[in-house]
C-alpha positions, 0 to 999 in steps of 0.5 A, a space after each residue: 500500500 505504501 508503494 502505491 501511495 508513493 507511486 501516486 505521489 511521484 506521478 502527481 509531482 511529475 505531472 505538475 513539473 510537466 505543466 510548470 515552467 522554470 519561471 513559475 508559469 505553466 504552458 497555458 499561461 505562457 501561451 496566453 501571454 505570447 498570444 498578446 505579444 508579451 515578452 520575457 524581461 528581467 521583471 517578468 512578462 511585459 506588454 506595452 500597450 503603446 501599439 494601441 496608442 492608449 493616451 492622448 497628450 495630457 490625458 488618462 482617458 482610454 479609447 473604447 477599442 483599447 478598453 475592449 483589448 484590456 478587457 479581453 486580456 484580463 478575461 484570458 488571464 483569469 481563464 488561465 489563472 493569471 491573477 497578479 500583475 503590475 501596471 506601469 504608467 508612462 508619459 513622454 518627457 514634455 512638461 513638469 516631471 513631478 506632474 508626469 509621475 502623477 499623470 502616469 499613475 492616473 494612466 495605470 489606474 485607468 487601465 486597472 479600473 478596466 481590468 477590475 471591471 472585467 473581473 480582476 481583483 483590485 488586490 492583485 493589481 500593483 500600480 506604478 507611475 513612472 513618468 517619462 523615466 522609461 521611454 521606448 521611443 524618441 521624445 523629440 518626434 511626435 510619433 515617439 512621444 505618442 508611443 511613450 504615452 502608454 501603460 506596461 502590463 507586467 506579469 511576474 515570473 
């Protein structure tokens, strides 16, 4: 009987290891992240919503199509058990840096509210305002500034 119990325990652990990856996410979770274009970084799996140009200059209002994209991502996350994440808000480098920190936090909170209304628990969302400290494009061009006005979703390893 002990041998059978030991064998069942070993098989269960082996099965868990097959579905668990080295970074703590299972293959189904990684597939969802990759579906949306998340990329592995030092902080975890990151996705910048810049491609959708979420925010106009000096605004924290999210366009309706971007709200739907965020809702879809949230629903897919919940479907595969991804429930904890960090939202980093960003701005371009124009204007007062202290104001940009506040604006970037408001942007991250706006995305958080869409995720919460889509079923994500408020307690599982960490929000950070980064201001213009982490640009992904050249702030000297109109297009570059537009790309820098974004929120990055980070799913920890």
